[in-house]
N, C-alpha and C positions, 0 to 999 in steps of 0.2 A: 404663764406664771406657774411655777411648780408649787404644789401644795402637799401637805402631809397626806399619806395614803391611808392612815388609820387614826381613829379617834383614841383618846386616852383609854377608853374601855376596850380597845382592840377591834372595833368594827371598821370595816373597809369603807373609805369614802369614795364614791364613784367619781370618775372624771367626766364632768359635764361641760360641753362646749357648744357655743352658738357660732355657726359658720357665717361667713360674709353675706350669704343670701338669706340669713334668718333661720336656717335649718338647725334644729337642736340635735345633738348627739350625746349619748350616755355610754361611756366605756367603748367608744368607737362605733356604736350602732345608732342609726337614725331613730329618733323618738317618733314613732308613727301612731302609737296608741293615743286616741283623741283625748281621753281624760287625763292621762299623764302629761300630754302636751299642754293642755289647759292649766293643769296644776302648776307646771313649771312656769308658764307665762304669768299666771296670777300671783305666784310666790316670789318673783324675781325682785331683787332690791340692789341698791348700790351703796357702798360705804367708801367715800372718796373715789378712787379709781377701780376698786374691787367690786365685782358682782357676786351675788350669792342668791340661792333660793333658801327660803326659811319655811319649814313645814313643822307644825307642832312644836315650835320652839327650837328645832334643830336646824343648824345652818350647814349648807354645803356650797363650796365655792363653785363659781361658773366662769369659765374662760370665754371671752367674747372677742371675736376676730375684728369686727368693725363697729357695729352697734347692735344692741340686743333685739331691736325690732326693725322691720323693713316695711316701708310704705310701698305697697304694690299697685295702688290705684288711687286716684283722687277725683273728686267731682265737686262742682260748685252748687250752691243752694242759695236762693234768695228766700229768706224766711217770711212768714206772714207779717212780721214786724218791720219788714223792709231792710233787714240786716243781711249782708252778704257773708257767706261762710264758704270755706273750702274744706270738704270732708276728706279725711285720710282713711284708707282701708289698709289695715296692717296684716302682716303674715300671721298674726295671732288670731285673726278673725275679728278683732275689735275694729270699730270705726269711731273716730272722734274728730272734732273740728280742729283744723290747723290753728295753732297759736302763732300768727305770722311774726311776732316779735322774736320768736325762737328760731326762725328759719335762717340757716347760715350755709355758707359754702366752705368746704374744707378740702384739703389734699387735692388741689386742682379744681375740678368742676363738680366734685361730689357734693350733693346737698343733704343736709341733716336738719332735723328739728327736734325739739324737746316735747315729750308727751305730757299729758296731765299728771301722770304718775312720777314725773321728774326724770324718766329714763329717755335715752336718745333713740331716734329712729333715722335710718338712712333711706333716702328715696332711691328705689331701683331705677333703672333706665327708663322704663315705661312711665312711672310716676313723675320722674324729672322732666320727661318730654311733655307730659300733660301740664306740668306747672309752667313751662316756658310760655304757654299761651296767655298766662296771667302776668308775666313779667314785662316791665317797661324799662326804658333806659333813659337816664337824664343826660343833660348836655355834656357832662364830664365822662360819660360812658359807663357810669355805675348803674347796676341793675337794682330795681326795687319792685315791690308788689304793693298795689294800692287796694285796700279793702276798707269800705265804709268811710271813705274820705281821709284815711290815714295812710301815709307812705311808710313802708318798712324796707329798709335797705338790706341787701344781701352782703 
């Protein structure tokens, strides 16, 4: 998506891009500074199909190749209350429980879910392989995950 390169006040708007593997780039350079990386992740929003970061009331568009977040790892937990969870470890460094009702398969066998913040995360190959151990298949061949006695279809 092309965007204006200058604000009405004449300030240059940086080209911010999130690659397929969840790596952030600003003006073609990888964002490696930890505090800037965290600021970008924490400030990311979506308006319809457009992503942007908002800092101090200023918005800057963000191009996203696939999904803004990538699930790099996942692991199960049985809580003290007897509830089963699957924890997602994201490229942002965050960890949160999978909301299984948001798990879906797109573009072939790529798996995605929606995070608590309403943004999407793609499961990388490692996380997808880990998730397959929790998947079951019904008589029709459809896949589902069962957590806490509830079946969630893919």
